[in-house]
C-alpha positions in Angstrom: 55.5 84.8 1.0 54.0 88.1 2.2 50.8 87.6 4.2 47.7 89.7 3.7 48.3 91.3 7.1 51.8 92.3 6.1 50.6 93.8 2.9 47.9 95.7 4.7 50.4 97.0 7.2 52.8 98.1 4.4 49.9 99.8 2.6 48.9 101.6 5.8 52.5 102.8 6.4 52.8 104.0 2.8 49.5 105.9 3.0 50.6 107.4 6.4 53.9 108.5 5.0 52.3 110.0 1.8 49.8 111.9 4.0 52.6 113.2 6.2 54.6 114.4 3.1 51.5 116.1 1.6 50.0 117.5 4.8 53.1 118.8 6.6 53.6 121.9 4.4 49.9 122.8 4.7 50.0 122.3 8.5 53.1 124.5 8.6 51.4 127.4 6.8 48.4 127.1 9.1 50.4 127.0 12.3 52.6 129.9 11.3 49.6 131.9 10.4 48.1 131.2 13.8 51.4 132.2 15.5 51.4 135.4 13.6 47.8 136.2 14.6 48.6 135.5 18.2 51.5 137.9 18.0 49.4 140.6 16.4 46.5 140.3 18.9 48.6 140.1 22.1 48.9 143.4 23.9 51.6 142.2 26.3 55.1 141.1 25.6 55.7 137.6 24.4 57.2 135.6 27.3 60.5 133.7 27.1 58.7 130.4 27.4 56.4 131.2 24.4 59.5 132.3 22.5 61.2 129.0 23.1 58.1 127.1 22.0 57.8 129.2 18.8 61.5 128.7 18.1 61.4 124.9 18.5 58.4 124.7 16.2 60.0 127.1 13.7 63.3 125.1 13.6 61.4 121.9 13.0 59.3 123.7 10.3 62.4 125.0 8.5 64.1 121.6 8.6 61.0 119.8 7.2 60.4 122.5 4.6 63.9 122.1 3.2 63.8 118.3 3.3 60.4 118.0 1.7 61.3 120.5 -1.0 64.4 118.3 -1.8 62.2 115.2 -1.7 59.6 116.7 -4.1 62.3 117.8 -6.6 63.8 114.3 -6.4 60.3 112.9 -7.4 60.5 115.3 -10.4 63.8 113.6 -11.5 66.0 116.4 -10.4 69.6 115.2 -10.1 71.3 117.0 -7.3 74.8 116.0 -8.4 74.6 117.0 -12.1 75.6 120.5 -13.2 74.2 121.9 -16.5 77.0 120.4 -18.7 76.4 116.8 -17.4 74.8 114.4 -19.9 71.4 113.2 -18.5 68.8 110.7 -19.7 65.1 110.4 -20.2 63.2 113.0 -18.0 66.1 113.8 -15.6 66.8 117.4 -14.8 70.0 119.1 -13.8 70.6 120.4 -10.3 68.9 123.8 -9.6 71.9 125.5 -8.0 75.3 125.8 -9.7 78.0 123.9 -7.8 80.5 126.7 -8.0 78.1 129.0 -6.2 76.9 126.5 -3.6 79.0 128.0 -0.8 77.5 131.4 -1.3 74.0 129.9 -1.5 74.4 127.9 1.7 76.0 130.8 3.5 73.1 133.2 2.8 70.6 130.5 3.8 72.4 129.8 7.1 72.7 133.5 7.9 69.0 133.9 7.3 68.3 131.3 9.9 70.9 132.9 12.2 69.1 136.3 11.9 65.8 134.6 12.6 67.2 132.9 15.7 68.7 136.1 17.0 65.5 138.0 16.7 63.6 135.2 18.4 66.0 134.8 21.2 67.3 138.2 22.3 65.9 140.4 25.0 65.5 143.5 22.8 65.6 145.9 25.7 69.0 144.6 26.9 70.5 144.6 23.4 72.0 147.4 21.3 69.4 148.4 18.7 71.8 147.8 15.9 71.9 144.0 16.6 68.2 143.4 15.8 68.5 145.7 12.7 71.4 143.6 11.4 69.5 140.4 12.2 66.6 141.7 10.2 68.9 142.3 7.2 70.2 138.7 7.4 66.6 137.5 7.7 65.6 139.5 4.6 68.4 137.9 2.6 67.3 134.4 3.6 63.7 135.2 2.7 64.7 136.6 -0.6 66.8 133.6 -1.4 63.9 131.3 -0.6 61.5 133.3 -2.8 64.0 133.4 -5.8 64.8 129.7 -5.4 61.1 128.7 -5.4 60.4 130.9 -8.5 63.5 129.3 -10.1 62.3 125.7 -9.7 58.5 126.3 -10.0 57.1 125.3 -13.4 54.3 127.7 -14.2 53.4 125.7 -17.4 52.2 122.8 -15.2 50.5 124.6 -12.3 49.4 121.3 -10.8 48.6 120.7 -7.1 52.0 119.2 -6.4 53.8 122.1 -8.2 52.1 124.5 -5.7 53.9 122.7 -2.9 57.2 124.3 -4.1 55.7 127.7 -3.2 54.7 126.8 0.4 58.3 127.0 1.9 58.8 130.8 1.1 55.2 131.5 2.3 56.1 129.8 5.6 59.4 131.6 5.9 57.8 135.0 5.3 55.0 134.3 7.9 57.7 133.4 10.4 59.7 136.5 9.6 56.7 138.8 9.9 55.9 137.3 13.3 59.4 137.6 14.8 60.0 141.1 13.4 56.6 142.3 14.7 57.4 140.8 18.1 60.7 142.5 18.4 59.3 145.9 17.3 56.5 145.7 19.9 58.7 144.4 22.7 61.1 147.3 22.5 60.6 150.0 25.1 63.1 152.9 24.7 64.4 154.8 27.7 65.8 158.4 27.6 69.3 157.3 28.6 69.7 154.5 26.0 70.8 156.7 23.2 73.7 159.1 23.5 74.5 161.9 21.1 77.5 161.4 18.9 79.7 164.5 19.1 80.9 166.2 15.9 78.9 163.7 13.7 75.5 164.9 12.6 74.9 161.9 10.3 75.6 159.3 13.1 73.5 161.3 15.6 70.6 161.2 13.1 71.1 157.5 12.5 71.0 156.7 16.2 68.0 158.9 16.7 66.2 156.9 14.1 67.0 153.7 16.0 65.1 155.1 19.0 61.9 154.3 17.1 61.6 150.5 16.7 58.9 150.9 14.1 61.6 152.1 11.7 63.8 149.0 12.3 62.2 146.9 9.5 62.8 149.6 6.9 66.4 150.3 8.2 67.1 146.6 8.1 65.8 146.4 4.5 68.0 149.3 3.4 71.0 147.7 5.2 70.5 144.5 3.3 72.4 145.8 0.3 75.6 146.8 2.2 75.4 143.6 4.3 75.2 141.6 1.1 78.2 143.5 -0.3 80.3 142.8 2.9 79.3 139.1 2.7 80.4 138.9 -1.0 83.7 140.5 -0.2 84.3 137.9 2.6 83.3 135.0 0.3 85.7 136.3 -2.4 88.5 135.6 0.0 87.5 132.0 0.0 87.4 131.8 -3.8 83.8 132.7 -4.6 83.0 134.9 -7.6 81.6 138.4 -7.0 78.5 137.5 -8.9 78.2 134.0 -7.3 74.7 134.8 -6.0 73.5 135.4 -9.6 75.4 132.5 -11.1 73.8 130.2 -8.5 70.7 130.3 -10.7 71.9 131.4 -14.1 74.7 128.8 -14.4 72.0 126.0 -14.5 69.8 124.4 -17.1 66.1 123.2 -17.1 64.8 125.9 -14.7 63.1 129.4 -15.0 66.3 131.5 -14.3 68.7 129.1 -16.1 70.7 130.5 -19.0 72.8 127.4 -20.0 71.9 125.0 -22.8 72.6 121.5 -21.6 73.8 118.5 -23.8 70.9 116.9 -25.7 69.0 114.5 -23.5 69.6 110.9 -24.3 67.1 108.1 -23.9 67.3 104.7 -22.5 64.4 102.4 -21.8 65.8 100.6 -18.8 67.5 97.9 -21.0 70.8 97.5 -19.2 72.9 97.2 -22.3 71.4 100.4 -23.6 72.1 101.9 -20.1 75.7 100.7 -20.3 76.3 102.1 -23.8 74.9 105.5 -22.8 76.2 105.8 -19.2 79.6 104.2 -19.2 83.0 105.8 -19.6 83.5 106.5 -23.3 87.0 105.1 -23.3 85.7 101.8 -21.9 82.2 101.2 -23.4 83.3 102.8 -26.8 80.1 104.3 -28.1 79.9 104.1 -31.9 77.0 106.2 -32.9 73.4 107.2 -32.2 70.7 104.7 -33.0 67.0 104.3 -32.8 65.2 102.0 -30.4 61.4 101.9 -30.1 61.3 105.4 -31.7 63.8 106.9 -29.3 67.4 107.9 -29.9 69.9 105.7 -28.0 73.7 105.5 -27.8 74.9 102.4 -29.5 78.2 100.5 -28.9 79.6 97.3 -30.4 78.4 95.2 -27.4 74.8 96.3 -27.7 74.8 95.7 -31.5 76.2 92.2 -31.1 73.7 91.3 -28.4 70.8 92.6 -30.5 72.0 90.7 -33.6 72.3 87.5 -31.6 68.7 87.9 -30.4 67.5 88.3 -34.0 69.2 85.0 -34.9 67.5 83.3 -32.0 64.1 84.8 -33.0 64.6 83.6 -36.6 66.0 80.1 -35.9 64.5 79.1 -32.5 61.4 81.2 -31.8 60.4 79.1 -28.8 63.8 79.3 -27.1 63.8 83.1 -27.9 60.5 83.6 -26.1 62.0 81.9 -23.0 65.2 84.0 -23.1 63.1 87.2 -23.7 60.9 86.4 -20.7 63.9 85.8 -18.5 65.5 89.0 -19.6 62.4 91.1 -19.1 62.1 89.6 -15.6 65.6 90.2 -14.4 67.2 92.6 -16.9 65.1 95.6 -16.1 65.6 95.6 -12.3 69.3 95.3 -13.0 69.2 98.4 -15.3 67.6 100.5 -12.5 70.7 99.9 -10.4 73.0 101.3 -13.1 73.2 105.0 -12.2 76.9 105.7 -12.2 79.7 105.4 -14.8 81.6 102.9 -12.7 78.6 100.6 -12.4 78.0 100.8 -16.2 81.7 100.0 -16.8 81.5 97.0 -14.4 78.5 95.6 -16.2 80.2 96.1 -19.6 83.2 94.0 -18.4 80.9 91.3 -16.9 79.1 91.1 -20.3 82.3 90.6 -22.3 82.3 86.7 -22.1 78.7 86.7 -23.3 79.5 89.1 -26.1 82.3 86.8 -27.3 79.8 83.8 -27.1 77.3 85.8 -29.1 79.9 86.6 -31.8 80.8 82.9 -32.1 77.2 82.0 -32.7 76.8 84.8 -35.2 79.9 83.8 -37.2 78.8 80.1 -37.2 75.2 80.8 -38.3 75.2 83.9 -40.5 76.9 84.3 -43.9 77.5 88.1 -43.3 77.5 88.5 -39.5 79.2 91.9 -39.6 76.5 93.3 -41.9 73.8 92.1 -39.5 75.7 93.7 -36.6 76.1 97.0 -38.5 72.3 97.2 -39.3 71.3 97.1 -35.6 69.4 100.2 -34.3 69.4 101.9 -37.7 65.6 102.3 -37.6 64.4 98.7 -37.9 62.6 97.4 -34.8 65.0 95.7 -32.4 64.5 93.6 -29.3 67.6 94.3 -27.2 
């Protein structure tokens, strides 16, 4: 028996956790905005100590942004292990990134973080200018990926408060990027002997001359993003990724803004575990027969489900009092069991466990009904059913 104090403590912990989930993205946006303003208004260089503090806060922010975005999408019934061709149920959604392109997606995201860390960590006056420019290119790729992903999963038709949370991570990443790029540009102090003229190569001489002005680095980094992405794609092709894996990461999906695949028709089950078994088990084992109707929704019907429903009809007709007791027991314990059936193997196991009961139901039907098979065949054909 849970005491009132325990219930109060559980409620307090739940409220605290919910507040943390809801407040963290907003706090992240505010803190990164403050960091950006500090960087803009400071006339002197940012010290190594301040850089370390910023980097620590940034890494925690990036981690929380990714985790909370995954948590929010999970609350929206997004299944992160189901490509577009997977059969789903009720309000479930397929995964937002195509599995075959996941290595490319993760690589670009990681390189974006690497570019950010390099810009935040290096002493720009003791580093070749090409290094921060390349790091900016990687950072731009990561930011673009974050923006495209958020547009991909954001449902503009709903535009609720919680939907807006999906737009906060790219806002945070862009604020962080602006701050670190601005800091690098302002910290750079060119000296006359840093750049040497490239003999017999006017284009390279012009390029290195452009690098002398750090204010040009963000633009040069943006231009270099395309060749950097091309080099990355060529490297990933060696490991089996398609040349257009970046595009396929979003288009080879269903249920989202950039998706171009049409998934299998969504099936419905209402947390009745025999319906769940019929719809979710291995077809060779549970042997689905046809589509049926239960409570106005289409469901997958197999022999076991029809037999169980026919048995309940007999109970309801012959022993209504006993039927109410059975139904009460089933409603109490059957629905929690159904929530645990989320894989084919689990559904198959429940199917085998129900076999003895199915045979018992058949014996009762054949002993109490003149045409038991007609009764079984009529289940879930549009008439109201209990099971």
